[in-house]
Steps between C-alpha positions, in 0.01 A plus 500: 500500500759563229416317173754243388703578185363345178598139451493272195179297462466228769849584638331576832407133528860429600365593842368143518828317438640515857170363628496213250855377569420328833234294322706404195436122536126561495536734204700237308241233581228735374705557184530126436126452552435793267720355222336160541154657471603694188643189336194292584272772360686471170461122525124546486535606135672175410236308691233680298681414175523131595133484598393638163751339261557162671185456704238585241677346200655188657384225739318521835827403671676803351215722619531357853875558502455855376240564772729352770783720378273805509369412848853449637608839367194663661565333839867600503408852391253528790765387751765737362257794493383437858862479622589821317199682643577395858870585479462842339211594731716400799782716363264795454376480859849467649656778294206734572534431873875564492455817296233637734728425794788680329289807422356511854845463656628784282206729581557447873861614456403834341521816710186701591595768246409255221144475632455876507422485128434130430141379527428191708234383256745517210759296693239239591389483135857423394538232768171331409367569149838543329652194666187303402567587135852362533364192675263445207793544263704226666210271585333519163618740229868395475405132503232546236731721296780242495255219429343688210843600367618139499169380363500768230856423390426127502181555305690708245758221458223243454329726246819511295538125527139442394477748212765760419264677257221546753752589772630780276151653495490501881856640530415787267246622755731479806640857466143631501460338844840578656523871409167594665601304810813714540324830428194432716717346773686827559171687513360234736781551751450876506122473535534228766720718716250786478216261588691365801572854619128580484428190711759625751324840509176316567655304788653816650167684491316210664773455762485867601121501528484177700777604738316825568150354490390657828609845383334441162172418670533766770531771233236335273763482228368171356349650181826674403709191581262287295537741207879502537518122513261475203730730299797277583299190401408655165860604436609144579238353266592744221869408525417128508269529198774669295728206578223251420428671166867476406504131592178435305647662187805274525286187541291606199807535276658173616184289457412653160848442361565165665172324432463675164827334394372163628177535304689580182749214549211262570341603170829434316551171686147387416583532130818294558299222669251496214791485254662212697812701592443442875284277719206602713696408814790721397263790437332442836839496673599816312179674606558387861854641500388819325226555758754422773738759354225762462359443848855517641543834327165628628580383852845660480343831403286487814791382712719778363248743643521320837878520486483873431263551794736304722793708374312817594433351845870414535585861408284624786649252745852597394412865563399407855798271558727773363382751760783566745474591866634842595641338814828332408624206708878528545712225347670447836258644757628622835398330822323663792677468836390239753336537742274776361542844652215694338673827415348681200661801330386725215777721362395800286246290312326651198225298336224546242261229382564381140158617385560848652870565436470878542325481838728409791348274765813537717743789462825486697347271763745399777404298808666252734292262711695332777451135598192456715377855437141580407480785249172638366471673162220754492389772263235584244408268214768498232777593743698185406434285808401182316781556247745447788356149544499433125872578479590313816325190366688566175191504285676795336856636495566869571641726229756640747628422847505161665319290760675263739378229736747404773765694309450314167376686191167342404598526131778248570257247655281233352150650543378172651766518775414863569125439518559200725594747774194718455143453612232713334147584612356701208209741510308287250585140599501224239273210592532189284230257393595228748440418868547742789790291632679500163453877470673549835762234423595711197733677742696180571422187302650256753290630792296246696126532562572596862733781386240624252234513772738671742570771239128545444439542874780757518335693216158486671372290207435168676158600631344578161679208333348255750155631405552415130326182374815284497719718720857512374408261216238741361566572134507873428371637172712684246658810658331412830166653398321301772698681773469852630786746451602464862500121481721505190737738676528274805585200282775709336632595845494133609698419185770753597504380863553142379791611278674648809728730293788711636358803313127568510322728250152619598321692225182631663472160670201596716323730257210259434435404862225617730597669828479182712694286253752778444581513870561124527697484175702807596604323822596193293705713260674675787593162647613382156712814454703434814857407412460559127526797266158636409407750232142626516312697238199667659240762423331456837745658741336334800662171392858635508508719812716239676754470215865560595521752220252661262625613160283763333509493118379741236576500128740206529715674762534481878377826652512410869607221735429437868261355753130577497526750784805674355344535157176639640693762697717580196197592289505459122339230288481230767346734756233603246423135415488407870276793589264411215480127575481518879244782496286291261539199729394709798 
């Protein structure tokens, strides 16, 4: 993933503005509650002054009035603070949800080439941990920052009003607080981004190990994976501790300077009280406002660190949101003809995967598949068979040549319209963590239960599904780990049957089936292929003997074309493969 260009401090947080605009009334209400709470906090100082000067030196009635005033301020402050907390927390939750949805929507739009180098664990870390930092920023840090800024400025004004001389002592120390905040803040952002990247590495390592847990255990690789994960944990802790040490140094400087100034001003003020130049209530109020100012500064130093962490998180999210799909959607996409015909044409296509630009997967590949024709692609591994499907589905665009469906260049189509005419049964089917019925209905979301069951019967899947604990309502585990390979394959075939596409793509669709299941599914696929264009990728030649045409591929090129019998008589690569496979079968 390409790093984003350097940005000014916290400039990345502009990412949040579009997500805050829809909730502007709530944000304004939160702002009003925040200002009320700040003002009432300052009112506590005046209540303290009245309690000391009027209550202790005047009548009982004056003391009662001062106490009522103080109690009213406290009650209103509690109400304003509770309202502020609820509103900003609500904003944080809503904005985080919208931001996660935006990131997820964007990731789904990226082409497969992006995921050749991107790590799933890193993407998930950005969608969860990084968004959580921004949620904390909105739901807590910004609110507290504004409140402490208002409170600090108000406290400073009240300090000047109470005693200009003592306020001057406090003001003299302010630069000693602000300068470290700026210096340490920049360092905090840099260290935070490194720490978040180490957490992403940790997530990626765990995700890889858990996804391949059976292989890990089968090869007794647990000790090495534990050591690898432990190294990532230690790297994450080391990066986090560097950030924590930087934050601790900032807090140390702010508290020493801030409360040191208060202590000195209190010593000077004590002499003024003894000399009669100010009252005890005024000194108490001054101390209250000075402590309020110092605590606001200390809190701001901590919050500045939170803001820098959030800015680093926003940087990482902007990197992800800035990633562009290699598959461009035309501004005015062409339309496929109606009704569908099913003609597919490859014209002198040359293609290499982005991660292997010097190694051609297809080299001058030309092929026309007529409507309703069944064409099988065979050849050794790496011949380019699956690449034909990848290009037809427009997961990638070729570097030269063009591909047409029903006479329309696929590059001129909206990929969603193109894929709507294709049905894919992959070699490694994706099974989602939901019910059996919903996994099959993935092929057509508006299908009824009866249509889902009919598709399952056609794919020879109904029998094993009925034996599951809740039948079609049985919830399948992640990646369908509770099913056998053949069962997963039959669900994928049922999904394609339900989609009922004009063009069917079978990528080793029966590779994981036993002999009995293969025979029944093969009959279902042959029935499904009637009247529609079918492209079959196969290593097992027994599954494609009845194809209308067999295309033999090697090194990304077509080396022979014909029926099974003709190719066997012709000799060459296909005849060698057939002789090898059928002699082994015998």
